[in-house]
N, C-alpha and C positions, 0 to 999 in steps of 0.2 A: 304401550304408553310413556312418552319421556317425561321424567319427574321434573319439575319446576326448579329453578337456582336461586340461591343466594349471592348476591355480587356486593360484598362491601368495597365502598370508594374511600381511599387513604391517603395521608402525605404526611412527611414529617414534620412541616409546618406548616404556619396560616399562608395565604397569599397564593398559591398554586393554582387555583382553580378549581378544588377537590369539590367543590359543593355545585358550581358550573356545571362539572362533567356529571355529578349525579343527576341534577337535575334533568339534564338534556339528554343522559343514557337512558333514564327511565322512559323519559317521553319518547324517544327513539323507538323501544322495544313497544310502546303501547301504539303508535303509529303503524307499526307493521303487524297489528291485530294481536298482541298480546296482550295477558292480562297482568297487571303489574301494581306493586306499591311501592312506595318511596317513603323511606323512613328516617327522621331526622333524629340520629342518636349524637348530634353536636349539642348537648345538653348544656356546655358552658358558654357557647355563641348560637343559640338557636335563630335560625334564620330561613328556613323555608316556608314558614306561615307568612311572609312578608315577600317573598319571592311568588308564591303560589297565590298570593292575595286573600290568603284564608287564615283571619286572625281567630276566630272562635271555632273550638271541636266540642262536641258532644263532650270526649273524654279525651286527655294528653297522652301522649306516650309514658309519661312520667307515672301516670294513674297506671297504667298496666304494668308498667316493671314492678310500681308498688304492692300491686296484687289488691289494686281496689276497684278494677272493672276488667271485662273480657277485651280480646281485641276487637272483636266487632264494633263497639262502641268507638274507638280510636280512629277508623277507617273514614277517612272522607272521600268521596265519590267526587273525581274532576274529571271524568270521562268527556263532558261536555264542552270542556274547554279544549278538547285537542280533535282533529280531523283524524279521520280514518275508523277503523270498525273494532279497535281494542279496547282496553279498559284501564284506567288510572286512577289510582288512589294514592293517598296519602296519610301518614301516620305523623303528627307534628307533635314536635317537642314545645313546653309550656316555657312562652317567652318573658314570663314575669320575673323580676329580680329577687323574689322569694324562694321560687322554683329554682333557679340557677344556683342561689346559694344551698337551697336543702339538697341538689344533686349534686354538688360539689363535696358535701360533706359525708357524704354516703362512707359508710366503712366495706371492708372486704367481703363479710360475711353478707351483708345485702347486695354486691354486686357479684357474689356467686348464686344468690337465688336470681337475679336480673338475668345472668346467661342462662339457667335453665329454662326461664322466661322467652328469651331469644330461641333459643333452640326448638320449645316446644313450638315454635311459629311453622316448621317443616311440617309437621302434622295439621296444625288447625288452616294453614292458609295454603301451602304447597301441595298435601295431600286432600285433605278433604274437601278446599273450596277452590282447587284447581287453578292457583295462582301460577303463572308463567315464571314470573322472576319479581324477588324483593330485592329493591335496591338499597342498602345501608349508606347514608351519609354520614360520616363519622367525626370525631372529633381529632384534630392533628396530634401527632406526636405519639407517645405514649401513655396516653390514659386510661385507665382501666377499662370504661367503658368503649373504647375502640380496640383493645384487646379482645373483651367480649365479643365485639362485633367480628373481629376478623377468625376468630375461634368457629363461630357459628357459620362463617361464608364457603360457601363452594368454590368462589373464585374472588379474587381481589384485585382491584385497580387502584395502581399505587401513583398519585401526581405528583409530579416535581416539574422544577425546571432548570436551567444552567445557571442558575447562581452558586458558587461556590460551596456558602454554607449548607445550601440546598442538598447539592450532589454528594456532600461528604456524610451528612446526616440520613441522607436516605442510604445510602450504601451500608452505614453501620445499622440502620433499624432493619433493612432486609437480613444483614448477615446475623445479627442478635434475635429478632424477634420472628421473622417470617421462617428461617430456617428449622427456628425450634417447632413450627406448627406444620411445616412442610406444605404451605400453600399453594396452589396454582394461582400464579400471579401474573400482571402482566402490567408495564410500565407505560405512562403517558407522558411525552415530554412536552409540557405547554411552554407558553411563549419564546418559542423558537425564533430567531432573527435572521437565519441563515434561509438561502434559497431552499425551495422543497421540489427541485427535479427528482427524478427516480434514482439516477446515481448517488445524489445526496443524501436520499432516503436509505438507499443500501449500505451508503456508508456510515450513516450515523445507528442504523440498525444492528451492524456488527459492532460499532462503539460502544454501543450501549451493553449489549450481550456480555463483551468484555469488562466492561466497568462497573455493572450492578450485579451479572450474574442470573438475570431473568429475561423473559423474552419483552420486545417492545410491541405493545399493543396499539400505539398510535404517535404521531408526531405533529402538533398542533402550532401552527406560526403564530406570531402575535397581531392578532385582529383588531384594529382600532375601533372596528363597530360594536365588538364585544365589549369593549372598556366602554365605550359609549353607552351601550344600553344599560349599563349599571344596576344589570340584575332585574331589571322591570320586564322583561318579556322571557318566554321560551324559546331559544332559539329557533332550536328545530321544528319548530311550530311557526313562528313568526317569519322566518326567514328559511323555507324550503329549497331554494337553490342556491342559499349561501354555501363556501365551499366547507365552512366548520360543520355546516348541518351533513354534508358527503363523507366528511372524517368520521363523525358518529355513526353515519350507516354502517361503513365499514367495520368499524369496533363493535358494534351491537353484533355485525352477521359473525366477526371473529369469535365472538364471545358464545354466541347460539348454537355456531356449528363445532365449537370446542376445538378451534384452528390456532390456539395462542400456543406458540411452542418455539 
């Protein structure tokens, strides 16, 4: 029987669409019949509680990492919000100012213990409870919590844009951090303004491999509809026929079949 995977979604800086990808990738897996849990590991700017319209949790993910509760008390079952026969759970970060300040002040010793608790999810959720995917929405940049998520993950989605500072920062991050951990990685280029014909995609795929030295998982045009939605909906659920939904379907299939190379 195939073991479940941990997928971390990361970026060099904010504004790349990282959280948008995290939510919609997790929802896509669930729509395809998978058992999925989406984790908000962006403790400096928690946002999943608002996007998923779930402002109260029995326990926050912060509490689990602090060792104050088990992971099952953190999980919020949102399966009824999605079509299909999959299961969709979320583990939410505490959005209060006090909690954000507390998580920002953690020392390295705490971070090492937190890494151990993240790694233990492989047994408690993937092995024992048969989750197919744990999707980690991380903090952008080189925060220690993001490094923990990357270490724990089986596959990392790196979201970036064509912005020059983002390109340079992403290249440096991939070279200095990802090569160190030898993580299987796929790049998502977001907010692309160029036409998306097959020849253009093939050309960009070659260019991305040369520029970043990692394979391209997906190319996403700049869709005004996504910007207008302002994070108020799960796009792949509410817009099943939209091109963005089809792009996410292709990405999910590649990850599921280990075809990112």
